[in-house]
Every structure is written in C-alpha cells, then in structure tokens.
N, C-alpha and C positions, 0 to 999 in steps of 0.2 A: 165200672167207671162212673164218675159223677159228671153229668152234663148240665150246663147252664145256658138257657136261651134268653136273649134280650132282643126285642124288636123295636126299632125306632119308627115313629110316625104311624102307629097302628090305627086302623079304622074301626068302625063299630063292631063288625063280626070277626075281627082279627083275634088270634089266640092270645092267651095270657102273656103279657110282656116280660114278666120275670118269673121263671120257674126253674127249680132244681129237680133233677130226675136221676135215678140210678138205673143202669142198664148193663147187661152182660157184654163183655168184650172178647173178641177172638183175635189172636195175634200170631204172627210168624216172623222170625228174625233169622237172617243168614249172615255169617261172617266169613270173609276170605282173608287168611293171613297174608300180610305183605312182608315187611322187614321185621326184625326182632322187636317185639313189643307193640307192633301196629297191625291193625286189621281194617278192612273195608267192610262196612255193615249196611245191610238193607233190612229195613224193619217195616212191617205193615200191620195195621190194626183196623178192625171193623166193628162197628156197634150200630144197633138200631137207633140210638139217639133219643127219640121221643122228645125233641126239644119243643117245649111249649105246646104239646099235644099235636104237633104237625106231622109226626110219624117219619120225620127225616132220618135218613141213614147217613152215617159218617164213616168215610174211609180215609185213613191217613197213611202216607208212605213217606219214609225218611231214609235218606242215604247219608252216611257219615263216615268219618275216620275215627277209629277207636284206638286209644293208647292204653295198653295193659301195663300196670306197674305194681 
C-alpha cells in the first residue's frame, strides 16, 4: 500500500509534514450472497502505515452491497 501523511500546524519537533511511504497490507474479505446477482460484503485491511515516521497503524473496515454482473 502507498500511504501519504500530511500534518497541518506542525511544531518544531513534529514529523515531516509531507511523506509517502510503502508498507505491507494484510486484508480479509467475506461475502454473503443475498438475491441473484447481489451480495453483502465485509472487508478489512491492516497496515503498519509509518505515516511521516510516526509509526501509526491503520485499520480500515468496510461494509457494502456488491452487484455481480
């Protein structure tokens, strides 16, 4: 994954305000079929992030309706 960090109003010892970083991503997705051609989807992704050298971790969870055609 490519991660971009931007911090507004940084102080003297604050991390770099603009930095792009590459980090590994682990993800898992589950789909539950509903009617013909539709499914409910749960998707999760986790990465170390390393946004502007802060070491932050990023976890995203998405729930959605998927149309297969």
